[in-house]
N, C-alpha and C positions, 0 to 999 in steps of 0.2 A: 359539822356546823359551818355555815358560811363566815367569810371574814368580813368584819364592819370596816367600811372604807375609813382610812386614818385621816381623811380630809373633812371629817365631820366637824362643823364649826360649833359655835356656842348655841345654846337652846334658844328657840324663839321666845320672846317676852311673853309673860302672861297679859292678858287684857287688864287693864288697870282695875276695873271693878271686880274681875275675878280674882286677881291677886289680893285684893283686900280681903275678899271673903275667905281665901286660903289662909291668911295671916289670922283671922279671927277664929278659924276652926283649929288651927295649931295641931297639937299632938292628937286630937281626935282622929285627924286624917294624916297620920304619918304615912309618907310615901311608900316604905318599905313593909312588908310583912314576912315573916319567916314561918317554916311549918310548925314549929312549937307555939307559935303566937296565934294559931288559928282558933283554939277554944277561947281566948281572950277577945279575939276580933268578934267571934259569934255573940258573946255576951254582951258586948260594948253596943253592936249593932241593934240587938233586941231591945236595949235600953234607950236607944235614941230615936228609933223608928216611929214616927208619928202615925196615929190612926188614919185611915182614909176619911177625907171630910164627908159629913153627913149629906151635904147638899149633892155629892156625887153618887154616894150608895143609895141614897133615896130615889135616884132617877134610874135604878136597875133593880130588876129582881136578881137576887144573889143566890146561888146554890152550889153546894159542894158535892161532887160525886166520886166515888172510887170506881175506876174502869180497869179492863184487863191490861196488864202490862205485857211486855214482850215475853216470848216463851222461857219459861223458868225463872221469871222475875216477878217481884210482888205487884200488887195493883198500884195503879197511879192516880192521885188525887187530882181533880181538876176543879177549879173555881169558875163557875160559869155565870157571867154577869150579862143579863139581856135588858136592853132598854125597856122601861115600862111604857113608853110612848108607842113602841112598835105594834103595827096592825098587821104585818106580814113578814115574810123572811126578810132578814137584814145581812149586811155583810159582817164579817167577824176578823178580829185580830186574834191569832193564837198566839199568846204571850209566853216567852221565856224570860225569867228574871235574871237580874245581874248577880255578881258576887264572886266573880274569879273561880268559879266552879266549887268554892270552898265554904260559902256563907250565903244566908239569905233564904226566902221562902216565896211561895207563890203569890203572896200580897205585896212583894217588893216591886215598886214602880208603878204600882197599879194608880197611884194618885194622878200621875201624868197621863197615862194611857186611858183612865176613864174620862178625862177631859176631852180628849180626841173622839172618844166614843160617844159622849153626849153631844158633842157639836155635829157630828156626822150621823148619829143614830146607828151606831154599830153595837154589836155583841163583842164581848171579850171572854176568851176562854184561857185561864192562866194555869199553867202546869206545874205541879210541884214534883221536881226531879231530886234524885238522890244525889248527895255531895260527896266530893272527894275530900280527903284521901280514904274515908271509910269505904266509898263507893267508886272506885276508878272506872275509866273507860272500859267497856261501852255503857255502864250504867246511866249516867245521865242522858246520854244520846238515845239510849233505848227507851227510857220513860218518855222523852219528848215526842220521840216518833210514834209510840204507842198511843200516846194521848192525842196525837194528830190524826192517827188513823181512826180512832174512835169518834173524834169530833166530826171528821168528814163523812164517816159512815152514819152517824146519827144526826147530821146537820139539819134534815128536815124536822125531826122530832124536836130539835132545840130552837127552832124558828130561825135558822141560819140558811142563807143562800149559798149552797156548796160551790158555786161558781165565783163567789166573791170572798174566798178564804185566803187571808194574808198571814204569813208566818212573820213574827215580829220579836224583837229581843234587844236588850241593852247590855253592852259589855259581853260577859260570859253568855248571856242570853242571846245577844246578837250572833255570837259564834254558833250557838246551838240552832238558832234559826237558819243560818246559812247551811249548816250540817244536814237538817231535815229536809230543806229544799233540794239538796244534792240527793238525799236519798229517795225523796219522792220522784225525782227524775230517774234515777238508776233503777229503782224497783217498781216502775209503773204505778206509783202511789197517787194520792190526791193530786188534781190539777190545780196547782195554786195560783192565785190571781197577782201575787206580789211577795216580795221579802223586804222587811222594813228594819233595817240594820243599823242600830244606833251605837257608835263607837264600838264596833264588833271586835271581840277577841278571837283571832283568826289563825295565829301562826305560833306554834311551840318552839320555833328556833330562836326567838328572842334575840335576833342579832341585826336589826335595822339600824340606820342613823338615828331615827327618832328613839329607838330604845337607848341608844348611847347617850343622846343628849339630854334625856330627862332622867337619868340615873340620879336617884336622891331628890328628885323634885316632884312637885305637885301631888297627884294622886295614883296609885298604882305604878310605881317604877320598875325598873329592870329585875331587882330583887323580888319584889311582889309577884311580878310575872312568872319568874322562875319557880317560885313557890306555888302558884296556882297550877301551872303546867306540870310540875313534877308531882303533886298531889294527884293530878288526873291521870299521868302517864307512867309514872315511876321511871325506871332505867330507861325506858324507850324515849323519853322526852329528848327532843333534839336529833334523834337518830334518823336511819334511813327508812324505818318501816311504820311511820305513823299514819294511821287512817285519816283520810279526809273527813270521815264523820267524827273525828276527834278534833282535828285542826283543818278547817276547810281550806286554808292556804295551801294545803298539800295536794288538793285535787289537780290533777293533769289536765282536766277538760272542764271548762266552766260554760260550755254551750248548752243550749236547751234550757236555761233556767227562766223563772218568772222574773219580770222586771224587778229591779233592785232600787232601793233608796239607801244610801251609805252616807252618815255623817261622821265627823270625828273633829276634835279640836287640833290646832297646829301645834300645841304645846302639851302633847301626850304621848305617850309610850306607843299607842297604836296607829298613829297617824300613818306611817309608811306602808304597813301592811294592809291598811283599809284602802289607801290610794292605789296600791298594787292590785288589790282584788278587783276594783272598778275597772282599772286599765285592762286587765286580763278578761273582764267580761265583754268590754268593747272590742277587744281584739279577735274575738270570735263571733262578732256581729250581735252581741246581746244588748240588752237595755239596762242602762245604770245611770242614775242621778247621783251624783257625788257632791257633797259640801265639805269643805276644810274651814273651819271657823277660827279666824285669827285670834290667838291669844287664849283659846279655850283650853282648860285642864280636863282630865278625864272625868266626866259625869257633871260638868258644870251646869248644863240646863236644870239639872235636879237639885244640886247643891248650891247654886248661886241663881235661884229663880228670878229674882228681882232685876238682874243685871240686863242692859240693853242687848247684849249678845244672846242671852237665854231667851229673852222674848222673841227675838228675830228668829232664833233656832226653832222654837216651838211653833212659830208661824209657818215656816217652811215645811216643817214635818206634817203639819195638819193640811196644808195646801197640797202637798204631794198624795196623801191619802184621799183627798177630796177628788183630785183629778183622775187617780187610778180608779177609783171605785165608781166614778161616774161614767167611765169609758164603756 
């Protein structure tokens, strides 16, 4: 494991509005999670997750399909949302949900994603992937990649333009989106239009300055991150032989990837690994748009939606998708 610089200073301050939301959420969003707390975390999440607003679901035809998984793996469930206003093939977001690899399901985060889809007349395909520790790597990746292959192969049937398919995800889902983009490149898979990586979870080594600064603070701190990665990788976590399809920061070559959008808060664990990922894409001549939002905690745009920084974040995300898919 790499050595964290001893010169790391104090953590960046939270945006005042975001800090107030964190204080209100209190114990519901304790920054640390241990392996033995995973069952309780799953139960708590199920209890507080609101349904997707009807004004969004009514704008889409929604269908759940079971499709073939990877060889030797079970079928994969896809939630397919196609805009009812569409009269021809539309662009699509292939969505991978958040949850640190240990919680949530394919409805998680859809409230925000469907807002973008409604504004831009996009389809959304959200994949249900198996969770760690019951299903360690490569199970989550295999499920996501198998679902992507099926979606691309059946795009015309689904009313999707196969040339405008974007992989997308938040947190753990952002890491999985980056992983399937790498695999699509390496395996001559679907030609993706872009990768939409929202505060992605990319590096199992858990050793950056931002990891140290945010220990015990905000949402998903160093202990929680170790829990998620250990659940996924077991004893291999932090070692020399971790696959880039598990932890995309481990990839030695980031060339030949589709344009990337990467955003992250300045006051969160994933800040430095996300910035480094964008830098490495630029270093090999790739396309990446990076936003580091001052004072944002992990997942602030979802958990503190009324704040000014969250409204600005969502506007920038929407505009990037608009520009990408209009090109």
